[in-house]
C-alpha positions as CSV (number, residue, x, y, z in Angstrom):
1,M,0.0,0.0,0.0
2,K,1.3,3.5,-0.9
3,Q,-0.6,5.3,1.7
4,E,1.0,6.3,5.0
5,K,-2.0,5.4,7.3
6,I,-4.7,2.8,7.3
7,R,-8.3,3.9,7.7
8,I,-9.9,2.0,10.6
9,G,-13.6,1.2,11.2
10,I,-14.4,0.1,14.8
11,L,-17.2,-2.3,15.4
12,G,-18.6,-1.7,18.9
13,C,-18.6,1.5,21.0
14,G,-18.6,-0.3,24.3
15,A,-16.0,-0.2,27.1
16,I,-13.1,-1.9,25.4
17,S,-13.4,0.4,22.3
18,Q,-13.7,3.6,24.4
19,A,-10.9,2.7,26.8
20,A,-8.4,1.2,24.3
21,H,-9.2,1.1,20.6
22,I,-10.5,4.6,19.9
23,D,-7.7,6.2,21.8
24,S,-5.2,4.0,19.9
25,C,-6.7,5.1,16.6
26,R,-6.4,8.7,17.5
27,K,-2.9,8.4,18.9
28,G,-1.4,5.9,16.4
29,K,1.2,7.3,14.0
30,N,0.0,5.1,11.0
31,V,-3.7,4.8,11.6
32,E,-6.8,6.9,11.3
33,L,-10.1,6.6,13.1
34,Y,-12.3,6.6,10.1
35,A,-15.6,5.1,11.2
36,L,-17.5,3.9,14.3
37,C,-20.3,1.3,14.2
38,D,-22.8,0.3,16.9
39,G,-26.3,-1.0,16.9
40,A,-27.2,1.1,19.9
41,E,-27.8,4.4,18.1
42,D,-27.8,6.5,21.3
43,L,-24.4,5.2,22.3
44,L,-23.1,5.6,18.8
45,A,-24.2,9.2,18.7
46,R,-22.6,10.1,22.1
47,V,-19.2,8.4,21.3
48,S,-19.1,9.8,17.8
49,E,-19.7,13.3,19.2
50,I,-16.7,12.9,21.5
51,H,-14.3,11.4,18.9
52,R,-15.5,12.7,15.6
53,P,-14.9,9.9,13.1
54,K,-15.6,10.7,9.4
55,F,-18.5,8.2,9.4
56,S,-20.9,6.7,11.9
57,Y,-22.9,3.6,11.2
58,S,-25.6,1.7,13.0
59,D,-25.5,-1.1,10.4
60,Y,-22.3,-3.2,10.2
61,D,-22.8,-4.3,6.6
62,E,-23.2,-0.7,5.6
63,M,-19.8,0.2,7.2
64,L,-18.2,-2.8,5.4
65,Q,-19.4,-1.4,2.1
66,N,-17.4,1.8,2.5
67,E,-14.4,1.1,0.2
68,E,-12.3,3.8,1.9
69,I,-12.1,1.7,5.1
70,D,-9.0,-0.5,5.0
71,A,-9.4,-2.5,8.2
72,V,-11.9,-3.2,11.0
73,I,-11.3,-3.5,14.8
74,I,-13.9,-5.9,16.3
75,G,-14.5,-4.9,19.9
76,I,-17.8,-6.6,20.7
77,S,-18.9,-9.7,22.7
78,D,-16.8,-12.8,22.3
79,H,-19.8,-14.7,21.0
80,F,-19.9,-12.4,17.9
81,H,-16.2,-12.3,17.1
82,V,-16.0,-15.0,14.4
83,N,-19.1,-14.0,12.5
84,A,-18.1,-10.3,12.4
85,A,-14.5,-11.2,11.4
86,I,-15.6,-13.4,8.5
87,R,-18.0,-10.7,7.2
88,A,-15.2,-8.2,7.3
89,L,-12.7,-10.4,5.5
90,Q,-15.2,-11.3,2.8
91,A,-15.8,-7.5,2.4
92,G,-12.1,-7.1,1.7
93,K,-11.1,-5.6,5.1
94,H,-8.2,-6.6,7.3
95,V,-9.2,-7.5,10.8
96,L,-7.9,-6.9,14.3
97,V,-10.3,-8.9,16.5
98,E,-10.3,-8.8,20.3
99,K,-9.2,-11.8,22.2
100,P,-10.3,-14.6,22.6
101,L,-10.6,-15.4,18.9
102,G,-14.0,-17.0,19.5
103,I,-15.8,-19.3,21.9
104,A,-15.4,-22.7,20.2
105,I,-12.7,-24.4,18.3
106,E,-14.8,-25.3,15.3
107,E,-15.9,-21.7,14.5
108,C,-12.3,-20.5,14.8
109,L,-11.2,-23.2,12.3
110,E,-13.9,-21.9,9.9
111,L,-12.5,-18.4,10.3
112,E,-9.0,-19.6,9.6
113,K,-10.2,-21.0,6.2
114,V,-11.5,-17.5,5.3
115,V,-8.3,-15.9,6.3
116,K,-6.4,-18.2,4.0
117,E,-8.9,-17.8,1.2
118,T,-8.8,-14.0,1.3
119,G,-5.1,-13.6,2.0
120,L,-5.9,-10.6,4.3
121,V,-4.3,-9.8,7.6
122,L,-6.1,-11.0,10.8
123,Q,-4.5,-10.3,14.1
124,V,-5.9,-11.3,17.5
125,G,-5.9,-8.7,20.2
126,N,-3.5,-10.4,22.7
127,M,-2.0,-7.0,23.4
128,K,0.4,-8.2,26.1
129,R,2.7,-9.2,23.2
130,F,3.2,-5.5,22.7
131,D,4.2,-4.8,26.3
132,E,7.8,-3.6,25.9
133,G,9.0,-5.5,29.0
134,I,7.4,-8.8,27.8
135,A,8.7,-8.3,24.2
136,T,12.3,-7.7,25.5
137,A,12.1,-10.8,27.6
138,R,10.9,-12.8,24.6
139,E,13.9,-11.6,22.6
140,F,16.2,-12.9,25.3
141,V,14.3,-16.2,25.4
142,Q,14.4,-16.6,21.7
143,H,18.1,-15.6,21.1
144,E,20.1,-16.0,24.3
145,L,18.4,-18.2,26.9
146,G,19.3,-21.4,25.1
147,E,17.3,-24.6,26.1
148,L,14.2,-23.9,28.1
149,L,14.1,-25.7,31.4
150,A,10.7,-24.6,32.8
151,L,8.2,-21.7,32.9
152,K,5.8,-20.4,35.5
153,A,3.2,-17.8,34.7
154,W,0.3,-16.5,36.8
155,Y,-2.6,-14.1,36.3
156,G,-4.4,-12.9,39.4
157,D,-7.3,-10.5,38.8
158,N,-7.9,-8.9,42.2
159,F,-11.2,-8.4,43.9
160,Q,-10.7,-4.6,44.0
161,R,-9.8,-4.2,40.4
162,Y,-12.8,-2.1,39.5
163,T,-11.8,0.5,42.1
164,V,-8.6,0.9,40.1
165,T,-10.2,0.8,36.7
166,D,-12.9,3.3,37.6
167,N,-10.1,5.7,38.6
168,V,-7.9,5.4,35.6
169,M,-10.3,4.6,32.7
170,P,-12.1,7.4,30.9
171,I,-15.8,7.7,31.9
172,I,-17.5,5.0,29.8
173,E,-20.6,5.9,27.9
174,R,-23.2,3.1,28.1
175,S,-26.6,2.3,26.6
176,H,-29.6,0.1,27.6
177,H,-29.9,-0.7,23.9
178,A,-26.5,-2.4,23.6
179,I,-26.6,-5.7,21.6
180,R,-25.7,-8.7,23.7
181,P,-25.9,-12.5,23.4
182,K,-29.3,-14.0,24.2
183,H,-28.0,-15.5,27.4
184,N,-26.0,-13.9,30.2
185,I,-22.4,-14.7,29.3
186,K,-21.2,-13.9,32.9
187,A,-23.6,-16.4,34.5
188,D,-21.1,-19.2,33.9
189,K,-18.1,-17.9,35.7
190,K,-15.9,-20.8,34.8
191,Q,-16.3,-20.2,31.1
192,Y,-16.4,-16.4,31.3
193,Y,-13.2,-16.1,33.4
194,M,-11.3,-18.6,31.3
195,L,-12.2,-16.8,28.1
196,A,-11.6,-13.3,29.4
197,H,-8.5,-13.9,31.5
198,G,-7.3,-17.4,30.7
199,S,-6.8,-16.2,27.1
200,H,-4.1,-13.8,28.3
201,L,-2.4,-16.3,30.5
202,V,-2.3,-19.0,27.9
203,D,-1.0,-16.7,25.2
204,T,1.8,-15.4,27.4
205,A,2.9,-19.0,28.2
206,R,2.9,-19.8,24.5
207,F,4.6,-16.6,23.6
208,F,7.6,-17.6,25.7
209,G,7.4,-21.4,25.7
210,G,6.1,-22.3,22.2
211,N,3.3,-24.6,21.3
212,I,1.4,-26.4,24.2
213,V,0.7,-30.0,23.4
214,S,-1.1,-31.1,26.6
215,A,-2.5,-29.9,29.9
216,Q,-3.5,-31.3,33.3
217,A,-5.5,-28.9,35.5
218,H,-7.4,-28.5,38.8
219,H,-10.1,-26.0,39.6
220,T,-11.2,-24.7,43.0
221,E,-14.1,-22.3,43.7
222,R,-14.4,-20.8,47.2
223,F,-16.0,-17.6,48.6
224,G,-16.8,-16.5,45.1
225,A,-13.2,-16.8,43.9
226,H,-12.0,-19.2,41.2
227,N,-8.5,-20.8,40.8
228,W,-7.1,-23.0,38.1
229,L,-3.7,-24.6,38.5
230,A,-2.5,-26.3,35.3
231,T,0.7,-28.1,34.3
232,V,1.2,-27.7,30.6
233,E,3.6,-29.6,28.3
234,F,5.4,-27.7,25.6
235,E,6.3,-29.1,22.2
236,N,10.0,-28.6,23.0
237,G,9.6,-31.1,25.9
238,S,9.7,-28.6,28.8
239,F,6.8,-28.0,31.2
240,G,5.1,-24.9,32.5
241,Q,2.9,-24.2,35.5
242,L,0.0,-21.8,35.0
243,D,-2.0,-20.2,37.8
244,L,-5.2,-18.4,36.9
245,T,-7.0,-16.8,39.9
246,V,-10.0,-14.4,39.6
247,G,-11.0,-12.5,42.7
248,I,-7.6,-12.9,44.4
249,R,-7.5,-11.2,47.8
250,M,-4.5,-9.0,47.2
251,D,-3.2,-6.5,44.7
252,W,-3.3,-7.3,41.0
253,H,-0.9,-10.3,40.7
254,E,0.4,-11.2,37.3
255,G,3.9,-12.3,36.1
256,F,6.2,-15.0,35.0
257,Q,9.5,-16.8,35.7
258,I,11.5,-18.5,33.0
259,Y,14.5,-20.8,33.6
260,G,16.9,-21.6,30.8
261,E,20.3,-22.8,29.9
262,H,22.0,-19.4,29.8
263,G,19.9,-17.4,32.1
264,S,16.5,-16.6,33.6
265,V,13.8,-14.1,33.4
266,V,11.5,-12.8,36.2
267,G,8.6,-10.5,35.2
268,K,5.9,-8.5,37.0
269,T,2.9,-7.3,35.0
270,Y,0.5,-4.6,36.1
271,N,-3.2,-4.0,35.7
272,P,-3.4,-3.2,32.0
273,W,-5.4,0.0,32.5
274,L,-2.4,1.6,34.3
275,F,-0.6,1.5,30.9
276,K,2.6,0.5,32.5
277,S,5.0,-1.9,30.9
278,S,6.1,-5.1,32.8
279,D,9.1,-4.9,35.1
280,V,11.4,-7.5,33.8
281,D,14.7,-8.7,35.3
282,I,16.8,-10.7,32.8
283,F,19.9,-12.6,34.1
284,S,22.4,-13.7,31.5
285,T,25.3,-16.0,32.1
286,K,27.1,-14.2,29.2
287,D,28.1,-11.4,31.6
288,N,26.7,-12.6,34.9
289,Q,24.6,-9.5,35.1
290,F,20.9,-8.6,35.6
291,H,19.4,-6.4,32.9
292,R,16.1,-4.4,33.2
293,P,14.7,-2.5,30.2
294,L,13.2,0.9,31.0
295,A,10.2,0.1,28.7
296,S,8.7,3.5,29.0
297,D,6.0,3.1,26.4
298,G,3.2,1.2,28.1
299,H,0.4,1.9,25.6
300,F,0.3,-1.7,24.4
301,Y,-3.1,-1.2,22.6
302,R,-1.7,1.6,20.5
303,R,1.5,-0.4,19.9
304,Q,-0.5,-3.5,18.8
305,L,-2.5,-1.3,16.4
306,E,0.6,0.3,14.9
307,G,2.2,-3.1,14.4
308,F,-1.0,-4.3,12.7
309,A,-0.9,-1.3,10.4
310,N,2.8,-1.9,9.6
311,T,2.0,-5.4,8.5
312,I,-0.6,-4.1,6.1
313,L,1.2,-1.0,4.9
314,H,4.8,-2.4,4.6
315,N,4.3,-6.1,4.6
316,E,6.3,-6.4,7.9
317,P,6.2,-9.7,9.8
318,M,3.2,-9.9,12.2
319,H,4.4,-9.4,15.8
320,G,0.9,-10.0,17.2
321,A,-1.1,-13.1,17.6
322,T,-2.1,-14.8,14.3
323,V,-5.3,-16.7,13.6
324,H,-3.2,-19.8,14.3
325,D,-2.2,-18.4,17.7
326,G,-5.9,-17.7,18.4
327,I,-6.9,-21.3,17.6
328,A,-4.0,-22.7,19.7
329,N,-4.9,-20.5,22.6
330,M,-8.5,-21.7,22.3
331,K,-7.4,-25.4,22.2
332,A,-5.3,-24.9,25.3
333,M,-8.2,-23.3,27.2
334,V,-10.5,-26.1,26.2
335,A,-7.9,-28.7,27.2
336,I,-7.6,-27.1,30.7
337,A,-11.5,-27.2,31.0
338,R,-11.7,-30.8,29.9
339,S,-8.9,-31.8,32.3
340,V,-10.7,-30.2,35.2
341,E,-13.8,-32.2,34.3
342,S,-12.1,-35.5,33.7
343,G,-9.2,-35.4,36.1
344,R,-6.7,-36.5,33.4
345,R,-4.1,-35.0,31.2
346,I,-5.7,-33.8,27.9
347,H,-3.8,-33.6,24.6
348,L,-4.7,-30.5,22.5
349,S,-4.9,-32.7,19.4
350,E,-8.0,-34.4,20.8
351,V,-10.0,-31.4,22.0
352,K,-13.2,-30.1,20.4
353,G,-16.0,-27.7,21.3
354,A,-16.0,-24.8,23.8
355,V,-14.5,-24.0,27.2
């Protein structure tokens, strides 16, 4: 593409778009907020008044017919991700779709077919890959760590997180007319928490450790809090331990430890709405020193969008999660869920269905 910026249409004017994607479009150096779309016309009007896109649509297909729009960000309920992504690709638009890719393996495989048929870019919104601290740690793991011995990763969403997010997020415009799935997706906490939070934890583990081939997990629910402890086997023969806790009685608790042949990495990750990069301490046997990147740019949502745009504009390698990553993450989450149900180790090659 000869143009310097890609023109973005955002599907969904809810919280994730208001707090992350619209801001990223307005701040990104190679993107332009071109259109907003939402079926709740009152919400669309208020958000459009604030951010002034060139076009506003209450009909998604009408937005997709706009030939000036290069790409679509899908920021709506997980249950609608795959259908919306397929329609965008078939309309000739590149796609950045929020994580998780979908809610079931089979629908994600159908989406993968359309990505291959169209040859267009589809990136999954696992934005932690664009956390400077995490990205620097991965560079060390990929090029200096040597053979991986083991990995630990944890994601603890704390019980007071909304006190923090209410303080740091913009005031979110809402509507009683918002389009939602027919059933309450938050009623099944085990599924909702795994999709919403487990998708981050699994992707971080795969980002560092490579493909996961099996998982054995346990789940505990007490006093309204949920915990999953999973041992995952990586394709390279090493193992990882994953801890997903939602409603943890402490501060936000997220991070990782990686042990390898020529060093180690310890990382602390913050509540994402603080827009603060992970603190990462990298020890290398090359100089027997610890190294900590400053990683001052913590706007991972803007960084992921700029990376997405560079792939489209300049054919740069995709640094974000691909459709393959989205499917692999879904399989890992389903394997963890099936292991909890059965009490046995589950191989990803045998999983089907939803979490």
